[in-house]
C-alpha positions in Angstrom: 136.1 43.2 -84.6 134.5 40.8 -82.0 130.9 41.6 -83.0 132.0 41.0 -86.9 133.6 37.5 -86.0 130.5 36.6 -84.0 128.3 37.5 -87.1 130.5 35.3 -89.4 130.2 32.5 -87.1 126.4 32.8 -87.1 126.2 32.9 -90.9 128.6 29.9 -91.1 126.4 27.8 -88.7 123.3 28.7 -90.6 124.7 27.6 -93.9 126.2 24.5 -92.4 122.8 23.5 -91.0 120.8 24.3 -94.1 123.3 22.5 -96.5 121.6 19.5 -98.0 122.9 16.4 -96.5 124.3 13.6 -98.7 122.0 10.6 -99.3 122.3 7.0 -99.8 121.3 5.6 -103.1 118.1 3.6 -102.8 118.7 0.5 -104.9 116.1 -2.1 -105.2 115.1 -5.0 -107.5 113.9 -2.9 -110.1 117.1 -1.4 -110.8 118.6 -4.8 -111.4 115.6 -5.8 -113.7 116.2 -2.4 -115.5 119.8 -3.4 -116.4 118.6 -6.7 -117.6 115.8 -5.0 -119.9 118.6 -2.6 -121.2 120.6 -5.6 -122.0 117.8 -7.3 -123.8 117.3 -4.1 -125.9 120.9 -4.2 -126.9 120.6 -7.7 -128.0 117.7 -6.8 -130.1 119.7 -4.2 -131.8 122.6 -6.4 -132.3 120.4 -9.6 -133.4 122.2 -11.5 -130.8 121.4 -15.3 -131.2 119.8 -17.3 -128.4 123.0 -19.2 -127.0 125.1 -16.0 -127.1 122.4 -14.0 -125.4 122.4 -16.5 -122.6 126.1 -16.2 -122.4 125.7 -12.4 -122.1 123.4 -12.7 -119.2 125.2 -15.2 -117.3 128.5 -13.4 -116.9 126.9 -10.0 -116.5 124.7 -11.4 -113.5 127.8 -13.5 -112.2 129.6 -10.0 -111.8 126.6 -8.7 -109.7 126.3 -11.8 -107.7 130.2 -12.1 -106.6 129.6 -8.3 -105.4 126.9 -9.6 -103.2 128.8 -12.6 -102.1 131.7 -10.4 -100.9 129.3 -8.6 -98.6 126.7 -11.1 -97.5 127.5 -14.6 -96.1 124.1 -15.8 -97.0 125.3 -15.8 -100.7 128.5 -17.9 -101.0 130.8 -17.2 -103.9 130.4 -19.4 -107.1 134.1 -20.6 -106.6 134.2 -24.3 -106.3 130.6 -24.4 -107.8 131.1 -23.6 -111.5 133.7 -25.0 -113.7 137.0 -23.3 -113.2 135.5 -20.3 -111.5 138.2 -18.3 -109.8 138.5 -17.2 -106.3 137.3 -13.5 -106.6 139.5 -11.1 -104.9 138.0 -8.2 -102.9 139.3 -4.9 -104.2 140.7 -2.5 -101.6 138.4 0.5 -101.7 139.0 3.0 -98.9 135.9 4.9 -98.0 132.4 4.4 -98.1 130.2 2.8 -100.9 127.0 1.1 -101.4 127.4 -2.7 -102.2 124.1 -3.0 -104.0 124.9 -0.2 -106.2 128.3 -1.7 -106.7 126.6 -4.9 -107.8 124.3 -3.2 -110.4 127.4 -1.3 -111.7 129.2 -4.5 -112.1 126.4 -5.6 -114.5 126.8 -2.5 -116.6 130.7 -2.8 -116.6 130.4 -6.4 -117.8 127.7 -6.2 -120.1 129.2 -3.2 -121.8 132.4 -5.0 -122.6 130.7 -8.3 -123.7 128.1 -6.9 -126.0 128.8 -5.6 -129.5 127.0 -2.5 -128.9 128.3 -1.8 -125.3 128.6 1.8 -125.7 124.8 2.0 -125.5 125.0 0.5 -122.2 127.9 3.0 -121.2 125.7 5.9 -121.8 122.9 4.5 -119.8 125.2 3.8 -117.1 126.6 7.3 -117.1 123.2 8.8 -117.1 121.9 6.8 -114.1 125.2 7.8 -112.0 124.6 11.5 -113.1 120.8 11.3 -111.9 122.3 9.7 -108.4 124.5 12.7 -108.1 121.5 15.2 -109.0 119.5 13.3 -106.2 122.2 14.1 -103.8 124.4 11.1 -103.4 127.7 11.6 -102.4 130.1 11.6 -105.8 132.8 10.0 -103.5 130.5 7.2 -102.6 129.4 6.5 -106.3 133.1 6.8 -107.4 134.0 4.0 -104.7 131.1 1.8 -105.9 132.2 2.1 -109.6 135.8 1.3 -108.7 134.5 -1.8 -106.9 132.4 -2.8 -109.7 135.3 -2.5 -112.3 137.5 -4.6 -110.2 135.0 -7.4 -110.0 133.8 -7.1 -113.7 137.5 -7.5 -114.7 137.8 -10.7 -113.0 134.6 -11.9 -114.3 135.4 -10.8 -117.7 138.8 -12.7 -117.4 136.8 -15.9 -116.6 134.5 -15.3 -119.6 137.4 -14.9 -122.1 138.7 -18.3 -121.2 135.4 -20.1 -121.9 136.8 -20.6 -125.4 134.1 -18.8 -127.3 136.6 -16.5 -129.0 138.0 -19.4 -130.7 134.9 -20.2 -132.7 135.6 -17.7 -135.3 138.7 -19.5 -136.2 136.8 -22.8 -137.0 135.8 -23.7 -140.6 132.5 -22.5 -141.7 129.8 -24.9 -141.4 128.5 -26.3 -144.6 124.9 -28.2 -144.6 125.3 -31.9 -145.3 122.8 -31.7 -148.3 121.8 -35.3 -147.6 118.2 -36.6 -147.2 116.7 -35.6 -144.0 119.4 -33.3 -143.0 119.0 -29.5 -142.0 119.0 -27.1 -144.6 118.7 -23.3 -144.7 115.1 -22.1 -144.8 113.0 -19.1 -146.2 112.9 -16.2 -146.2 116.3 -15.3 -145.0 118.0 -18.4 -145.9 120.5 -17.6 -142.9 123.5 -19.5 -142.3 123.3 -22.0 -139.2 123.8 -20.4 -135.9 126.5 -21.3 -133.4 127.4 -24.8 -134.7 130.5 -24.9 -132.4 128.7 -23.8 -129.2 129.5 -27.2 -127.7 133.1 -26.6 -127.9 133.0 -23.7 -125.1 133.0 -24.3 -121.4 129.8 -25.0 -119.6 129.2 -23.9 -116.0 127.9 -26.8 -114.4 127.9 -29.9 -117.0 130.8 -32.1 -117.3 130.4 -32.2 -120.9 128.0 -31.2 -123.8 126.7 -34.9 -123.8 126.1 -35.3 -120.3 122.4 -35.5 -120.8 122.5 -36.8 -124.2 118.8 -37.4 -125.3 117.2 -40.3 -127.0 117.9 -40.3 -130.8 115.3 -38.5 -133.0 112.8 -40.3 -134.9 114.6 -41.6 -137.9 114.0 -39.6 -141.3 111.9 -41.5 -143.6 109.7 -40.6 -146.7 107.5 -43.8 -146.4 104.1 -42.9 -145.4 103.8 -45.7 -142.8 106.9 -44.4 -141.0 106.9 -42.7 -137.6 108.6 -39.7 -139.2 106.0 -39.2 -141.7 103.4 -39.3 -139.1 105.3 -36.5 -137.3 105.2 -34.4 -140.3 101.5 -35.1 -140.8 100.9 -33.9 -137.2 102.6 -30.6 -138.0 101.0 -30.3 -141.5 97.4 -31.2 -140.5 96.9 -29.5 -137.3 93.9 -27.4 -136.6 95.3 -24.0 -135.7 92.7 -22.1 -133.7 93.0 -18.6 -132.7 94.2 -19.7 -129.2 97.0 -21.8 -130.6 98.2 -19.0 -132.8 98.3 -16.6 -130.0 100.3 -19.1 -127.9 102.7 -19.6 -130.9 103.1 -15.8 -131.3 103.6 -15.2 -127.7 106.5 -17.6 -127.5 107.9 -17.0 -131.0 111.2 -15.2 -129.7 112.8 -15.4 -133.1 115.5 -12.6 -133.4 116.0 -13.7 -136.9 112.4 -13.1 -138.1 112.0 -11.1 -141.2 108.9 -9.3 -142.7 108.4 -9.0 -146.5 107.4 -5.4 -147.4 107.4 -5.9 -151.1 110.7 -5.0 -152.3 112.4 -4.8 -148.9 113.1 -7.4 -145.9 112.8 -5.9 -142.7 114.0 -7.4 -139.3 111.1 -7.7 -136.7 111.9 -6.7 -133.3 112.0 -9.8 -131.1 113.8 -11.0 -128.0 115.5 -14.4 -127.5 113.9 -17.1 -125.7 116.3 -16.7 -122.8 115.7 -13.1 -122.5 111.9 -13.9 -122.2 112.7 -16.2 -119.4 115.0 -13.5 -117.5 112.0 -11.3 -117.9 109.7 -13.8 -116.1 112.5 -14.1 -113.5 112.1 -10.2 -112.9 108.3 -10.7 -112.7 108.6 -13.1 -110.1 111.3 -11.3 -108.2 109.0 -8.0 -108.1 105.8 -10.1 -107.2 107.4 -11.8 -104.3 109.2 -8.6 -103.1 112.4 -10.2 -103.3 115.5 -8.3 -101.9 118.2 -6.8 -104.2 120.7 -9.6 -103.3 117.8 -12.5 -103.9 116.9 -10.9 -107.2 120.5 -11.1 -108.3 120.8 -14.6 -107.1 117.7 -15.5 -108.9 118.8 -14.0 -112.3 122.2 -15.6 -111.9 120.9 -19.0 -111.4 118.4 -18.7 -114.3 121.1 -17.4 -116.6 123.3 -20.2 -115.9 120.6 -22.6 -116.6 120.1 -21.1 -119.7 123.5 -21.1 -120.9 124.1 -24.9 -119.9 120.6 -25.6 -121.5 121.6 -24.1 -124.8 125.1 -25.7 -124.6 123.7 -29.3 -124.6 120.8 -28.5 -126.5 123.0 -27.1 -129.5 125.3 -30.1 -129.2 122.5 -32.5 -130.1 121.2 -30.1 -132.9 124.5 -30.4 -134.7 124.9 -34.2 -133.9 121.3 -35.2 -135.3 121.4 -32.5 -137.9 117.7 -33.1 -138.6 115.6 -31.4 -141.3 113.0 -28.8 -140.2 109.3 -29.3 -140.9 109.1 -26.7 -143.4 111.8 -28.3 -145.6 110.3 -31.9 -145.1 106.7 -31.1 -145.7 107.3 -29.0 -148.7 109.0 -31.8 -150.3 106.9 -34.6 -149.5 103.4 -33.6 -148.5 102.6 -29.9 -149.9 105.1 -27.6 -151.8 103.2 -24.5 -150.9 103.0 -25.1 -147.2 104.3 -22.4 -145.0 104.6 -22.7 -141.0 102.9 -20.2 -138.9 106.2 -18.9 -137.4 109.2 -18.3 -139.4 111.9 -21.3 -139.0 115.0 -20.3 -137.0 118.3 -20.9 -138.6 119.5 -24.1 -137.1 118.8 -27.8 -137.1 115.5 -29.1 -135.7 116.2 -31.7 -132.9 116.2 -30.8 -129.9 113.9 -27.7 -129.4 116.0 -25.1 -128.0 112.9 -23.2 -126.4 111.5 -26.3 -125.0 114.7 -27.1 -123.4 115.8 -23.8 -121.9 112.1 -23.1 -120.8 111.9 -26.3 -118.8 115.4 -25.5 -117.4 114.2 -22.0 -116.5 111.1 -23.3 -115.0 112.7 -25.9 -112.8 115.0 -23.4 -111.2 112.3 -20.8 -110.8 110.0 -23.3 -109.4 112.9 -24.3 -106.6 112.9 -20.5 -105.6 109.3 -19.6 -105.6 107.3 -22.9 -105.3 105.1 -25.2 -107.6 102.0 -23.0 -107.6 103.4 -19.5 -108.2 100.8 -17.8 -110.3 101.8 -14.8 -112.2 101.0 -12.8 -115.3 103.5 -12.9 -118.0 103.8 -9.3 -119.5 107.2 -9.6 -121.1 105.9 -9.5 -124.7 103.5 -6.5 -124.2 106.1 -3.8 -125.3 106.4 -5.8 -128.5 102.7 -5.9 -129.4 101.4 -9.0 -127.9 98.9 -9.5 -125.1 100.0 -10.7 -121.7 99.2 -14.3 -120.6 98.6 -15.8 -117.2 100.0 -19.0 -115.7 99.3 -20.8 -112.4 103.0 -22.1 -112.4 106.3 -21.9 -114.2 106.1 -25.4 -115.3 102.8 -24.6 -116.9 104.4 -21.9 -118.8 107.3 -24.0 -119.9 104.8 -26.5 -121.2 103.1 -24.0 -123.2 106.4 -22.7 -124.6 107.3 -26.2 -125.7 103.9 -26.9 -127.3 104.0 -23.6 -129.1 106.8 -24.8 -131.3 104.4 -27.4 -132.8 101.4 -24.9 -133.3 104.1 -22.6 -135.0 105.0 -25.5 -137.4 108.8 -25.3 -136.6 109.4 -28.4 -134.5 108.2 -32.0 -134.5 106.8 -33.3 -131.3 109.8 -35.6 -130.3 112.2 -32.5 -130.4 109.7 -30.9 -128.1 109.1 -33.5 -125.5 112.8 -34.9 -125.4 113.9 -31.2 -125.2 111.8 -30.7 -122.2 113.3 -33.8 -120.4 116.7 -32.5 -121.1 116.0 -29.0 -119.8 114.5 -30.5 -116.3 117.7 -32.4 -116.0 119.9 -29.3 -116.6 117.8 -27.2 -114.2 118.2 -30.0 -111.4 121.8 -30.0 -111.9 122.0 -26.2 -111.9 120.4 -26.1 -108.4 122.2 -29.0 -106.9 125.5 -27.4 -107.8 124.8 -23.6 -107.5 122.4 -23.8 -104.5 
């Protein structure tokens, strides 16, 4: 009997020693960027408009950031920095968990409830958790991290719900004015105007949509000696070299673009301007070997800048309500003219891409410096060649002028949009950082 017990003890010791020990999840900046990319793919599927896409990014990143803030004093909470942002309560989770994993899961938990096709993200989240279990991560730790993420996400979603975006659907449908020089839907889709009431929601850092109200646009005039007519001629008569076409295509970022395939109009797979700059933020974080916490901070700050940039830009768009080059040039210069890029469905002044590109570039320059050279590969998966830049501001300037090359903006909408974006970026830096 004693010999039997001794043998059992030996067997128990053997199996205990050979049993695979639980491993910790290895989270790095690429896992955070992966969620951003997956969100972008869902936005493409849902045809999320540019301002709304920025809203999705901002709240999702805020959820991740607040998880980090609760565990690292180097990254203080946004409470007291953003308009009406609440004091985030730390959930009472008993047991171990990886807070970086919880931050990434908080992104999934928030995005899948904000985005219309959220179930796609739910599937991806579950697939990732299953892969971590297979890799040997303790299931209890995973459950704890998920519970922590869900508790933080619920608080961020409550904050998002209070921004008044859900009221927009109750407002009267926007009707084009139909007056000379005012915006009117353009071919081929003749879409209704996008987000005419976006200036009614709560911004993050601005005190109002008109805080950085730009100079008024060049007044409309059909007089051939007028400044407006000169701007029409600048768009119409420009020499579109292959390089200019490449630049325009690279920064197109029009989720509403359609392709005419004879008897069928097909939507083209394109990301929004904000998604492009979130991609650039990811490239910079990876290139600089930023930590998970730093990566989340960069994404969050850029997303806030995008949101507030669109907020004040859209306020001006529906105030000035200026006609697009396509409509004006066809009526006053050449009825057969077509822009190189398809015209997005909202008024012309200011240029949204110019505004948010300058805001994002200002923020990224703060994080990584004036001379951060990088190669932008964001559009490669959509069939466009990569482009290299010596700085974020150089990229923002190219994004702005691309709208002239594309034939969808007049020059004053670009230059004044860039000025507005810089002011937004500087405000965000001052308040958030």
